[in-house]
VMD Tcl script that draws the C-alpha trace (Angstrom):
set ca {
  {98.98 36.55 86.53}
  {98.71 32.31 87.19}
  {97.28 31.46 90.40}
  {98.85 28.41 92.17}
  {96.93 26.34 95.08}
  {93.86 27.84 94.75}
  {91.97 24.20 93.52}
  {90.46 22.10 95.35}
  {91.90 18.67 95.99}
  {89.69 16.32 97.97}
  {85.81 15.89 98.31}
  {86.36 17.80 101.82}
  {88.32 21.16 99.69}
  {85.31 20.72 97.51}
  {82.44 21.38 99.62}
  {84.13 24.05 101.68}
  {84.37 26.00 98.17}
  {80.52 25.30 97.18}
  {79.40 26.63 100.58}
  {81.56 29.14 100.45}
  {80.12 30.10 96.92}
  {76.75 29.43 98.12}
  {77.75 31.87 101.04}
  {79.18 34.05 98.50}
  {75.10 34.58 96.56}
  {73.17 34.51 99.37}
  {74.53 37.95 100.06}
  {73.99 39.68 96.63}
  {71.85 42.65 97.09}
  {68.51 41.27 95.73}
  {65.32 43.76 95.13}
  {63.33 44.13 98.22}
  {59.56 43.70 96.88}
  {60.30 39.63 95.66}
  {61.36 38.11 99.21}
  {59.84 38.18 102.38}
  {62.70 37.52 104.47}
  {65.92 40.06 102.63}
  {69.35 39.21 104.62}
  {69.95 37.41 107.39}
  {71.83 38.42 110.01}
  {74.81 37.12 111.78}
  {75.56 35.62 114.89}
  {78.03 34.42 117.26}
  {76.37 31.94 119.57}
  {78.09 31.35 123.30}
  {77.64 30.17 126.40}
  {78.94 29.95 130.36}
  {77.83 28.28 133.23}
  {74.88 30.20 133.90}
  {74.32 31.32 130.27}
  {73.58 31.16 126.93}
  {74.71 34.59 124.75}
  {74.20 35.22 121.44}
  {75.13 38.50 119.39}
  {73.42 39.72 116.27}
  {75.34 41.82 113.57}
  {72.43 44.41 113.28}
  {74.85 47.60 111.93}
  {71.53 50.06 110.26}
  {68.63 48.92 112.30}
  {67.07 50.51 114.71}
  {65.99 48.86 118.62}
  {62.48 49.39 117.96}
  {62.49 47.17 114.39}
  {64.51 44.29 116.31}
  {61.88 41.84 117.89}
  {63.02 38.36 120.28}
  {61.26 35.87 121.03}
  {61.93 32.77 122.53}
  {60.10 29.14 120.38}
  {60.54 26.32 122.64}
  {64.63 25.70 122.31}
  {64.71 27.97 119.08}
  {65.56 31.75 119.88}
  {63.69 34.10 116.96}
  {65.52 37.58 116.36}
  {62.63 39.68 113.11}
  {62.88 43.16 112.57}
  {63.41 45.47 109.16}
  {66.86 47.17 108.28}
  {65.74 50.22 106.62}
  {66.57 51.71 103.70}
  {68.19 55.67 104.49}
  {66.57 58.28 103.27}
  {68.91 60.50 100.84}
  {69.60 62.27 97.62}
  {68.57 60.15 94.91}
  {71.75 57.67 93.86}
  {73.47 55.93 91.28}
  {75.23 53.12 92.26}
  {78.15 51.69 90.61}
  {78.51 48.76 94.23}
  {75.24 46.91 95.90}
  {76.78 45.64 98.55}
  {74.06 46.88 101.88}
  {71.13 44.90 101.77}
  {68.04 46.22 103.28}
  {63.90 45.40 103.74}
  {62.62 42.40 106.81}
  {65.01 39.72 107.77}
  {64.03 36.77 110.36}
  {66.62 34.45 111.90}
  {66.22 31.13 114.10}
  {68.38 29.97 116.50}
  {68.72 26.13 117.97}
  {69.72 27.32 121.82}
  {72.24 24.63 122.98}
  {70.26 24.54 126.72}
  {67.57 25.32 128.07}
  {66.58 28.44 128.98}
  {64.56 30.43 131.14}
  {62.67 33.01 128.49}
  {61.42 34.98 131.04}
  {65.13 36.68 132.07}
  {66.61 37.20 129.62}
  {67.42 40.59 128.97}
  {68.32 42.13 125.99}
  {71.44 45.03 124.74}
  {71.06 46.74 121.46}
  {75.09 48.75 121.39}
  {76.77 50.30 117.86}
  {74.79 47.99 115.87}
  {75.62 44.53 118.12}
  {72.98 43.19 119.70}
  {73.36 41.07 123.08}
  {71.42 38.40 124.26}
  {71.46 37.15 127.64}
  {69.50 34.24 128.31}
  {69.85 32.77 131.70}
  {69.86 28.75 131.96}
  {67.48 26.59 133.30}
  {68.42 25.41 137.00}
  {68.49 21.92 137.77}
  {67.37 21.61 141.59}
  {69.14 18.69 143.30}
  {67.65 15.87 143.90}
  {66.66 15.18 147.13}
  {65.98 12.35 149.30}
  {63.05 11.59 150.78}
  {61.76 9.11 153.31}
  {58.53 8.17 153.05}
  {57.21 6.34 156.33}
  {54.42 3.08 155.62}
  {51.56 2.59 158.03}
  {49.57 -0.17 158.33}
  {46.06 0.42 159.61}
}
mol new
graphics top color blue
foreach p $ca { graphics top sphere $p radius 0.5 }
foreach p [lrange $ca 0 end-1] q [lrange $ca 1 end] { graphics top cylinder $p $q radius 0.2 }
display resetview
């Protein structure tokens, strides 16, 4: 069977294909003991007028195994997805990564980290970070005295 129309035709398409290839390699399951950080959660970052919203896909991670911190203008997610305790299996295919993770996300706006809120439901972690509100400049007259 011949597949047509699948070859990159220019430098942009070649770059896109290479990025897809390397992204696929990152998802291969690796032995946990060789790597400090074994997987990277997928994240969506959005913002509205008042806050930055980050949603991370963390299926199978217990809420007690999730760490969230803001360092400067970066949100850092960390934690561990533990392998379920089950009867030994003879795998034919292994795609789910277990072990530690860490993900650093550059925030698009300055935020008030101490007012951040996080919820974890059905495998999705949602973090809402209120933006720093700038106070409007006010004009102040200063009297000059002569002594």
